[in-house]
N, C-alpha and C positions, 0 to 999 in steps of 0.2 A: 914858529908852530906849537900847538899847544898841547896839552898833555890828551886831550879828548882826540888829539890827530894819531898820537902815538897809539892810542887804546884801539882807534880801527885800523892803524898797521899794524897790529897784533892779530886781528881778525882776518885779516889777509893773509897773515902768514899762515895762522893755522886753516884757514882755506888751502892755502901752497900754491899760489897761483892759479888754480882751477876756474872754473867757470864760475862767474859771479857778476853781481851788475849794484849798483848803488842802492837798488830799491831793495836789493836782498840784504845788504849790508844795516840800512834803516830798518830794517823788520827783526833782521835777529839781533840788533845791538840796541832796538830800540831809540832810532834816532829820529833828526828828521831828513829827508831828502838833499835838504839845503845843505846840513850840517856835515853828511857823507860828503857832498860838494868841494863845499872849501877844504875838510882834511886833505882830498886828493889830491886837489891843488896845492896846497901844502906839501905835504911829502911829495909830488913831483917838484915844487922848488927844492927842496932838501935832499934832493938827489936820491929820495930813497923808494920813490916808485919811478917805472918809468913812462913813456907813452904812451906803452898798454895796458898803464895800471897793475902791473905785475913788478911786485917788489923786486929790488935790488939785490941781492945775496951779501957778497959783501959789504956793502956801503949800511945794509941795514944792519947785520949783524956788528959792523963797528960802532953802529951809532948804540946799539942796546948796550953791548959790551963797554963802551970807553966814555960814552955822552950822556946816558941817562941818567945815570945817577946826579950830573953835577948840573942839569937842565930842571929834573923832577926831580928833588932827593925826596925821601920820605923817612919821618922820625915815629916811630911809636911813641904814641900819648898815653892818653888815659886806661884806663880799665873799664871796657865797657860790652855789649852784644851786639853780634855781629854776622859774617860769614866769615869764615877761615878765607886766608889769602891763596895759600897753600906755600907760601914763601919758608925758606929753609931755616928756623933757627937753628942752636947749637953755635956751630965756629963764628957764625954770621949775627952776632947778636950786639945789640946798641947798649952802651955803657949805661949802667943802670937797671938795665932789666938783667932779671933771672936769667941762666943760661938755655932754659927749655921755653923761655917764653912764646906765647901763642900771638899770633899779628891776626888782625881781623878788619874787614872793611866795616864800618858800623852799618849798621841797618835795625833799625825801631824793632825789636822783639826778635833780634835775630837768632839762631840755633846755640851759637857759639860765643863762649867768654873768652875775650884778649883783649889785647894791647891794639889800639885803636889806628891804624893807617890809613890818611885820606888816600881813597884810590884814585888814579888817573882817568876816570870818568865815573860821573855817576851812574851807568849801565853797567859797572863790574857786575854787581850781586846778579843782576838780571840776568848777563850773558854767560856769565860760568855757570848757571844752571842749565844753560842750553848746548854749550858746548865742552867738553872735556879735554880736548886738542888746545883750545882756548884758556883754560883755567891751566893748564901745562905750562903754557909761556907764559901764563901772568905769574906764575907762582916762581919760577926763573926768575921774571924783569922784576918781581918786588923785594925779592932778596938782593939784587943788584942794586935796586933804589936806596934798601938801608944798608947796605954793607960795602957797594961801592967797589973800588977797588980790589978791595981785599976776596969778594965773591967772584972774580972776573975767572978767574984759570976752572972753578967749578960752573960757572952758568955757562962756558965754553962747550965744558963735558959734558955739560945737562942739553946744552942746544944740541951735539950731535947724536947724544944718546935716543934724543926724541924726534931724530930724523927733521931736523929743522935746517942746519947748515952745514 
């Protein structure tokens, strides 16, 4: 599984197992249809999507809470411009950065200043401007990618609070 697949899974979660098509995902995520098809195959193989392309709640939640940070960790890097990740700093901060560090996905001439985190997909900056629910999901998972197990309890509560799992 690739990080791009996880990003596509998060969009499917944001839709909420409603009606969607690979073509719609491609359009809304600025991805090719072939990339979407590959992600769907990978996610089904990982048992995160069922045969009807709906996410499997328990498997998906467990993957995001327990495995995401191991397979796709994020470490804030240099100070730069971009788009806010929405990740929760504070209790979950990276050693060496100030308590109130702001994390961004790098974007040339981006509106925000913060410490750069490599996004799961190059399409993150585009997609979050189009989908508030996706942005909330990404904010939770970006916190998990940085903080790992320390953020699991908070993330599980946040998923519930946002009606996700």
